[in-house]
Structure formats: structure tokens, C-alpha cells
C-alpha positions, 0 to 999 in steps of 0.5 A, spaced: 076 368 256 075 361 256 078 360 249 085 364 252 085 360 258 084 353 254 090 355 250 094 358 256 093 351 259 095 347 253 101 351 252 103 350 259 102 343 259 106 342 253 112 346 256 111 341 262 111 335 258 117 338 254 121 340 261 119 333 264 121 329 257 128 333 257 130 331 264 133 325 266 136 322 272 143 318 273 143 313 278 149 311 282 149 304 279 149 307 272 153 311 267 150 314 261 151 315 254 147 321 250 147 320 243 144 325 237 141 321 231 145 315 233 152 319 234 155 319 241 155 326 244 156 326 251 158 321 257 155 322 264 158 318 270 156 322 276 149 321 279 144 326 279 139 330 275 141 332 267 137 335 261 137 333 254 134 335 248 127 331 247 126 327 241 133 329 238 137 326 243 137 319 246 139 317 253 143 310 253 144 307 260 150 302 262 150 298 268 157 300 272 156 295 277 160 288 277 157 283 271 158 276 271 158 272 265 158 264 265 162 260 260 160 254 258 164 248 260 169 246 255 174 240 254 181 243 254 188 239 253 193 241 258 201 241 257 201 234 260 196 232 254 191 230 260 184 232 258 180 236 262 173 239 262 173 246 265 167 250 268 169 257 268 165 264 269 168 271 268 166 278 272 167 284 268 165 292 269 164 297 263 169 302 264 168 306 258 161 307 255 163 310 249 168 305 247 163 300 249 158 303 245 162 303 239 165 296 239 158 292 241 152 297 241 148 299 247 146 292 249 150 287 253 149 281 249 154 283 244 160 283 249 158 277 252 158 273 245 165 276 244 167 274 251 165 267 250 171 266 244 176 271 248 175 267 255 175 260 251 181 262 247 185 264 253 183 258 257 186 254 252 192 258 251 194 258 258 192 251 261 195 248 255 202 250 258 200 247 265 200 240 268 194 237 271 197 238 278 198 245 278 191 246 276 188 242 282 193 245 287 194 252 290 197 254 283 190 255 280 190 262 283 196 264 279 193 260 273 187 264 273 191 271 274 194 269 267 188 268 264 185 274 266 191 278 264 190 275 257 183 276 257 184 284 259 189 284 253 184 282 248 178 286 251 182 293 252 179 296 246 172 294 248 171 299 254 171 294 259 175 291 264 175 284 267 176 283 274 176 276 275 176 269 271 175 263 276 175 256 274 169 253 278 170 246 276 175 242 273 173 235 272 176 229 268 172 226 262 168 220 264 173 215 260 179 218 263 176 218 270 174 211 269 181 209 267 184 213 273 179 210 278 181 203 275 189 205 275 188 207 282 184 201 284 190 196 281 195 201 285 191 200 292 190 192 290 198 192 289 199 196 295 194 192 299 198 185 297 205 188 298 202 190 305 199 183 306 206 179 304 210 184 309 205 182 314 205 175 313 213 175 313 213 179 319 208 174 322 212 168 320 219 171 323 215 173 330 213 166 330 219 163 329 223 168 334 217 166 339 218 158 337 226 159 338 225 162 345 220 157 347 224 151 345 230 155 349 226 156 355 223 149 355 230 146 354 233 151 360 227 149 364 228 141 363 235 142 364 234 146 371 229 141 373 233 135 371 239 138 375 234 139 381 231 133 381 238 130 381 240 134 387 233 132 390 235 124 389 242 125 391 239 128 398 234 123 398 239 117 397 244 121 402 238 121 407 236 114 406 244 112 407 245 115 413 238 112 416 241 105 414 247 106 417 244 108 424 240 102 424 240 097 418 235 093 422 230 098 423 230 101 416 229 094 413 223 093 417 220 100 415 222 098 408 218 092 409 212 095 412 212 100 407 212 095 401 206 092 405 202 098 405 203 099 398 201 092 396 195 091 400 192 098 401 187 097 395 184 091 399 184 086 393 191 085 391 193 078 390 201 076 390 203 069 388 209 067 393 212 061 396 210 060 404 218 061 405 218 068 401 222 073 405 217 078 403 212 075 408 217 074 414 214 080 418 207 077 417 210 070 421 214 073 426 215 079 430 221 084 428 226 083 434 228 090 437 235 092 436 239 097 440 242 102 436 249 104 437 251 110 441 
């Protein structure tokens, strides 16, 4: 009885192990190729639980998600003969597991090696017809679309679809960068020198205009001052003449007293005069009162 139970248990174990090894699960992120002795027999793209013949059939899983591949930076000659270091990456997905398996095998390494040469060739072909300004401007999207189309055309028999090819960086070689920087510096210096020259010219012109206006204003002011001074002196002379005509004796006495005040105001003035000088007449005799004519 024990021997029969053991045999039954062993048989049950073999059956369970056989069923377990024959069942496999396909995840939502996977697609599966079933091979029999190395020959493809079935492709499964829908997720779920499936069966296979153990030992005889092999399950090869491929990722159905978007995959990335980075191309090493390389130097490309543009259409205007400029040299550019281009750093790019490619995004692709496996769309036909059977064709992919037949073309490069069960791993991703084979397709990555193939993508490296195809993407590099497409970059050179497309960028070789473009100007530097197009690569560095909003036209880059159009250029990357052309590169992607070229890569898809080359890779259509490999069971993949290239969704995007992106230029991460586009730099000038170091020697070109230095030359451009030197040229930009020279250009900036030329522009600065021109701006300084134009500024100096404008400054000289403004100073000349200001000096001319100043000269004109001063001349007009002097002329006006001379005119007013002449008018004032004329009025003063007229006043003096009128006063002199009204009382000549008083005016003469007042002028003499004014001369005394100006001559002796400091207190230390010295005059060398003869005793009979007319200037000292009012110091020797009182002025006589006169009756002004009516």
C-alpha cells in the first residue's frame, strides 16, 4: 500500500511539474515568440496565461515598451562646411517579434549595434544638407523628423519602429569655438569702437552747438546791457542837466561837496594843491545862498 501511494505521489508530482513548466504568463509590457528546436512557431502579443510543450518549445520574451538607445557623440560636416559635434539618442519599439528574431536574434544588443550605424549614417546624410542656423533654430524639429524617417526606412525589415530621434546637444569643435569666440570678440570690439567714435562725434557736435548758443546769448546779453547802460546814462545826464539848469550854483556846490566826501572819506588822503585852488574854495568861504528862478 505504501509503495502504491509513493508511486501515485511521484506520478502526481511529475504531472504537476509538467503542467507548471508548460504554463507561462505574458505580461502587458511583453510580447512573446515561441520557438520549437530554434524554429519560430507562434507569436503572442496579448497578455494572459498560455501553455507550451515543455523542453521542446522555448519562450522568448521581448519588451513592447518604448526603448532608448544613445548614440555616441560624433563630428558631422554641415551643408555650409561647418563642423558640429552632435550628441543624439533614439527611441524605438519592437513591433514584429518574429522579424526581429530573424534579423538580430533574441537580445537587444544586435539591434543596438545596427541602430548605431543607421542613425549615424542618417545624421550625416540629413545634416550634410543643412545650414548651422537651421540646426540651432526652430527648424531642428523638421531636421529630426527627416532623420527619423531615414532611420525607419533603413530599419523596416528589422521588426522595429523608430518613434523619435533627438539631438540632445550640438556643439562646435573646440578649435572652431575658439575661432568663433575670437571673431565675436573682434566684432564686439569693432562695434564698441564705432559706438565710441560716434559718441565722441555727437559729443563734439553738442558742445559746439552749446558753445555757439552760449556765444550768441552772451553777445545778445552784452548788447542789451550796453543798450540799457546807455539809456541809464542818458537818463542820468538828462537829470543832471535838468538839475543844473534849475540851480547851477547849488549843483556846483553839491558836486564840490560830493568830491570832498569821496576825497576825504578814508581819513588819510593827501592832496597837493596850491592855496588858491578852486577845489578848496568852499573850505575857505561859505557858499552864498541863491534864489532859484521861478
